[in-house]
N, C-alpha and C positions, 0 to 999 in steps of 0.2 A: 746756458747753451741756447743759441738761436737756431730753431728748426723751422725751415720753410716747407710747408705741406702744400702740395700742388695737385689740383684736380684738372687734368687736361681737357681742352675743349673737344666737343663732338657735335656732329650735325644732327638736328632733329629729323624726324620723319618728314618726307617732302610735303605731305598733306596735313601734317599735324600743326595745330596752333602753337606758335612760338612762345613758350614761357619756361621758366626755370625754377625748379624746386630746390631748396637747400639740400645738398647731398648728405646722405646718411653715413656712408662708410667713413669718410674723413673725421666726422665729429665723434663717432664711436671709437675710432682708432686713437684720436687725440685724448680721449678719456683714459686710455691705458698708459699714457706717458707720465713719467714722474713729474712732480711739482716744479722741479728746478728747470724744466724745459720750457722755453718761451716759444710758443707756436705762432707762426705767421701763416695764415691760410690764404691761398689764392685760388679762386674758382676762375679758371681761364675762359669759361663761357661768358663771364660777365665783366672781367677786368683784365688789363694788360699785365703780363708777367715781366717784371724787371729783373733781368739776369744779373745785373750789376749790383743789386741790393746786397749789402754784406750779410753773410749767412754762414753758419758753421756746418750744417748738415741739411741735406734735402731729402724729403720723402715724396714719392709720387704715388698717389692713390688712383687706381684705374678700376672703374666699375664695368665698362662696356668694351667689347672687342674693338669697336671703332675708335676707342681712345688709345689703343696700344701703340700705334706707330707715332702718334704725336707725343706720347709719353716717352718713347725711345729718343725722339728728337730733343726733347727737353733735357733728358739725362745726358745726352752727348754734348749739348751746349754747356752744361755745368761741368762736365769732365774737362772740357777745354779750358775751363777756369780753375781747374785743380780742386773742385769741390766734390765730395763723395755723395753718392745717391743710393737710397734704399727704395725698393718698390714693394707695394702691397695692394690688396684689394682683389675683388672678384676676377677681373680680367687678367691680373697678374697671375693668379692661380691657374687660369685657363691657358695661359701662354708663358708659363714659367721658363721653359728651356730657351726660347727665343729672347725673353726679357733678360736673362742672365748675361747675354752678350753686351748689354747696355748698362749693367748695374754693378755697383760694388757689393750690394747685398739684395737678395730677394727673400721676402718674408711670405710664407704660405701658412694659412690658417688663421686662428683667432688670437688677438694680441693680448688679451687680459693676462696679467701676471708674467709676461715675457719680455717687455720692452726694457726693463732695467738691465737685464743681461745683455741685450743687443747694444744698448747705449754704452755699457761698460766696455764691450768689445770695440766700439767706435773710439772711445777715449784712449784705449790702449793700442790703437792702430792694429787691431786684430779682428776686424770684421770678417765674418764667415760669408762665403759666396751665397750660401743657401741656409735659411732657417726654416725647416720643414716641420710644421706642427699640424699638418692636415689631419692626421690620425691621432693626435694627442690634444683633444679639445679640453679647454679649461672648465672648471665648475661653472655652470651657468649662473650661479648665485654671485659670482664675481663681477658680472656685468653691471656697471653702475650707470648713472645718468650720462648721456652723451654731452660733449663739450660744445654746446651751441653758442657759447660766448665767443668762439673763434670766427663765427660767421659775421659778415657785414650785412646786417639785417635789411638795410634799406635797398639792397640789390634784389631781394626776392619778393617782388610783387609783380602783378600783371595789370598794367593800366590802372593802378590804384587798388586792385583787388588784393586782399590779404591772402597769401598762399598758405598751404598747409605746412606744418612741421612734421618731419618724419620720426617715427618711433617704432621700436620692435618689442614684441612680447614673448618671442620664442626664437629658437634656432633649430635647424635640422628639419627634415621632411620625410615622412614614412612612405610617401609616394615616389615614384620614379618615372615621371612622364617622358615620353619620347623626345620632345624638343628641349628638355630642361636639364640644367647642370646642377641644380640645387642639391640633389642627393650626393653628388661628388664633392661639392664645396662644404656642405654642412653636415653630411652624414644622413643615414636612413633612420636614425633614431630621433623622434620628436623630443626636443628639450625646452620645455616652457620655463621662462623666468619665474621666480616667485611673484605671485600676483601682486602682493603688497609693494614690491619694488617697482614693478611696471607701472602701477597706478600712481605711486609717488612721483615717478619721473614725469608721467603725463600731467599731474597736478602742478608740477613745477615749471611747465612750459608756458611761456607768456604768449600764448596763441590759442584761440578758441577752436581752431580747425587743425585736425591731425590726419595723417596718413599712417595707418598701422601697416607696416611694409612686409610683415611675415608672408612667406610664400603661400600659406593657407592657414587660416584659423580653424578650419574644419578638421581637426585631427584628434581632439579629445573633448568629448561633449561636456563632461563635468568641469574640466578646467575652463573651457570656453564660457560656460554659464557663470562660473565664479568670477571670471574676468569682467564680463559684462555687468554683473550685479555691482561689483566694486567701482565700475566706471560711472554708474548712474549719477552719483552726487556731483561729479566733476562738471556736468553739463557741457562737456565738449561735444563737438560735432566732428565726425570722422568718416573716412572711407578706408576700404581695405580690399584685399583679395578675398576669395570666397569665404563665407561663413556657412555653417550648416543651415539647411532650410527646414529644420524641424520647427514646428510652431512655437515651442517653448523657448528655443534659442533665438528665433527671430523676434519674439516679443521682448525678450531681455535686450537684444541688440538695439531695437528701436528705442526702448526706454533709455539705453546708454548713449543714444545720440547718433546711431548709424545714419549716415547721410546717403552714401551709395557704395556699391561694391563693384569690383572688376570681376566679371564672370566670363570664363571661356565658353563660347558657343561653338560646338564642334559638329553639330548635326541638326536636323530639323525634327527631332523626336518630340513626342508629347512630354517626355521627362524634362527636356529643356524648357518647353513652353510653360509647364506648370511650375517649374522652379522660378522662372522670371516672374510669373504671376504672384507667387507667394512672397517674393521680395516686395513687389509693388503693393500688395495687400497690407503690408506692414509699414508702408510709407518709405521704403528704402529704394533709392534709384539704382539703376543698373547701367554700367558701361560695359558693353560687350567687347571682349578681346577676341578677334576673329583671325585665325591662322589659316591661310590659304596655301594649297600646294601639297597636301598630304597625298600619299599614293592612292588613297580611296577617292580623291577628288577628280572629277571630270569637269569640263566646261559647263555641262548641263547642271551638275550638282552644285557648282559654285553659284550659278545664276539662281537656282532654286533656294540656296541658302540666303542670298541677299533678300529675296522676296520674303522669306521666313522672318528675317530680322525686322523688317518693317511691320509684319503682321503681329509680332509679339511686343511691339512698341518699346524697344530699347531706348533709353534716354540718350545714350551716346554709343558710338561704335568706333573702335580703332582696328584698322585692317593692317595685317602684316603678311609676309610670305615666310614659309618655313625656311629657317636659316640654320645650317648645320654647325653650331658652335662647338668647339673642341670639348671633349669629355661629356658629350651627350650621346644617347643612343642613336639619334639622327646622324650625327657626325660619323660614328663608327660604321653604321650601315651604309651610308652614301659613299663614304671613302672606300670601303671594301668593294662596293659595286662600281667604283670609278665613275661616279655620277657627279662629283663636285667639279664645277667649271672654273672656280676662282678660289685661290688661297690668299688673295690680297685682302688683308683684314680691314682695309678701308671700305671694301665693298659689303661688309657684313653689317649693314644698316637696318636689316629686317624689312626694307622696302625695295631691295634689289634681289633679283633671282640669281643665285650663285651656284645652282645645281640643275641637273637635268630632271624635270618632273617626269612622272611615269606616263601620264595620259595626255600630254600636250607638249609643245615646245616651250623653252624657257621664255621666249618672247611673248608667246600667247598668255602665259601665266602673268607676266608683267603687265600686259594689257588688261587682264581680268582684275588685277589689283586696282588699277586706275578705275575700271568700271565699277568696282565695289564701292570705292569712296564716292564717286560721282552719283551713283544710283541711290545710295543710302541717304545722302544729303541733298538730293534733288529738290524735294518739296520743302524742306526746312534746312537752312544752312547750319553748319557746325557751330557757328557763333550763336545763333538763336537757341540751339539745343543746349549749349553751354550756359547761356544766360538763364534758361529755364531751370537747369540744375542748380545754378547759383541762387535763384529765387527760393528754391526749396530750403536751402540751408539758412537763408536770411529769415524766412518765416519761422523756422525752428528756433533760431536765435532770438527773434523778437518775442516768441512765446515764452522763452526762458529769460527774457530781458538781458541778453548777453550781446545783442547786436549794436555796434556803434559804427555808423557809416563813416568811412575815412575819405570819401570823395562824393560830392553831391551828384555827379553824373552817374556814379555807381548806384547810389540810392534810387535814382530814377530807373536805371536799368533793372534793378531788382524787382520792380513792379511793371516792367514792360513798357515804360513810357518813352524810352529813347532807343528802342530796339529797331534795327532795320536789317533786311536781308543782306 
């Protein structure tokens, strides 16, 4: 059976450097397919989609809300050719009802142990419209190594820079943050993979740089420390979402190759200031993820927050505006208050204001988002800050004798010899 798995194109943030990471959802899903399935993966962000290529069955994997309308277009095009389509992925779960209008089947939940039955239905011409496993999660031990062999590796680099490979060590999140849908998607119970399986997968990835994509590693201290201990011999360099800033955890993380973390900065408190300092004291960089437009935000507080970010010397910052994605507390509250201004999912890019802020106009918040980007990078461009972060990982790799420059210009950039604003 020839199965074409498609990752629809989507637009990057307007002020974000354009690069593409190998997507995680499709390669994890592909690992759940039986061996007799021949997978042809197309990342539409990087290659053209040939609708006339012979195929038996099409799968569309959607991660982001801004992919859904393009995903529906793709499905409609295949239906006109008489080819059946199944949808899955995070954005499918957030937009399931609308997606069913464009699908032969919609799959909700985690795929391990389920796809043999779905494909049997396909062969018997008895596909169900909806396969809903959201509340029936498989044993986390069933999660095996992702199918990275389906990726066209040469497409995933940025000007010769080796990009990270994505891997996950757990599912579920015990937190239930206001703008986040993870608790809906993966449940409120933290479900760590067996450490030995996670580390074995990391060891088998032919890339020294990893992105551990778990929503938060800071959910179980004993497990977190065991994971980092077992990662030390790998000599991988990695980034992740937050880790605990306890000294014993940070020490192990640094030994395990922690490169930098994505850390939400939500206020100007000493707590945040000291947390960033503890990361830096352990040689771990910080990219701040800065969400603007909460009901507590005023124009004055946003300006004060930008000054604070410069004071605490973040290595990078990414600014977005609050976006009420379906199945989040933000969506429920703003929808109930009739403050959502657009339900066009193409507007849900996280850099467009689609709701009425509490303390300013939507236009003013949009202007403050631009102000935030411009102010933070005024003295030192985003490109220079990225190169400095890259220097850090190269120095770590050289100390471990794991760095092999793939491009002479990059080797120069790593030590600042070719950097220009």
